[in-house]
N, C-alpha and C positions, 0 to 999 in steps of 0.2 A: 591490492592497488589499498592503501596508505589512506588513510580519513582520520579526521576528528572530531567526529558525529560519535557521541553516547550511546545513545538510542537506538541500539539496531532489535530489531525483534527477529528472527529466525521464522519464514510461513514456507506454504508448500500453495503453490497456488491454482486455486478453485473455478476460478471461469477468467475470460481473456473477454472484456467487447472491446473493439477492436474499427474505427471507422478509417478517411485516405491521412488524418493527421493527428486524433487523441486513441489511447488504450486507454478503460480502465479495465484492471488488474483486481481481482481479488480472492486476498492470499487469504488458506485458515491457517492462525498462529496459536499456540500456548495463546496468549494475550485474547484470544478472539477475533474477529474475524475485523482484518484491513481490509481497507479499499484504495488502493492509488491511479493517478491517470498520469499514465504520459504520454510522447510524444508516440503517435504509432510505430518510427523508424527508431527510437531507442529500445521500443520492443519485440522487433525484428534483429536490433544489433547485440540484445542481452539475449536473444532466441529462447524468447520465453513460449511455453507452455504448457497445459492444465500437469498437474501433478511433479511442473520442477521444484524444486526446492531454492530459497532465493531466504537474503536477510534484505526486513524493511529498514532503509537511515533515516531520522524522523529528524528533525531541524527546524521548531519552528520557533515563530519570534512571538505567536501570540496564538493564544485558542482563542474560541470563541467555543462557549455551551448553548442550550439554550435546556427553555422549562421543562420537566419531566413531566410534568401532574400527580404529584406522587403526595402532595396535599401537603408539607413538609415546610416551614421556611427557614 
């Protein structure tokens, strides 16, 4: 499947937390832990399961930051 998303990170599914509508997917990657929330229908269509290697496609129009309380300004 072709796409124009440049930020792509390969990872391994570590954990899936699903309900009827949404699934939280936790990935381990070289960049660290990634968490995505997708529809449960999409998780089933992708046949996601623990240990499966997937590619996270990241396309964001903004990023929110939180104070880390690290004492620097």
